[in-house]
C-alpha positions in Angstrom: 21.5 60.5 267.1 18.3 60.5 269.0 16.1 58.0 268.3 13.8 60.4 266.5 16.3 61.3 264.0 16.9 57.5 263.2 13.1 57.0 262.1 12.3 59.7 260.2 15.4 58.5 258.6 14.1 54.6 258.5 10.5 56.1 256.9 11.9 58.2 254.4 13.9 55.6 253.1 11.4 53.5 253.6 8.7 55.0 251.6 11.0 56.3 248.3 11.6 52.7 247.9 8.2 51.2 247.8 7.4 53.2 245.4 8.7 51.4 242.1 6.6 49.0 244.2 3.8 50.5 244.1 4.3 51.6 241.0 4.5 48.2 239.8 0.6 46.9 242.1 -1.3 50.2 240.0 0.2 49.9 237.3 -2.1 48.8 234.2 -1.4 44.8 232.7 -0.1 45.6 230.1 2.6 47.3 230.8 3.5 45.1 233.7 6.1 43.2 231.7 8.3 46.7 230.9 7.7 47.1 235.1 8.9 43.3 236.1 12.8 43.8 236.3 13.7 46.8 237.8 10.8 45.6 240.8 12.3 42.3 241.2 
C-alpha cells in the first residue's frame, strides 16, 4: 500500500472519530451529560 493511501485512510479515520468529540464540545450546555459517556 502506498504512503498516499495510508495517509488518506488515517485522515478519514481521524475525521470520523472526531465527530462525537466535536458534538460534545459544541452542543448546548444542558445536553452535555447525555454526550459524556459516549465521548469518554
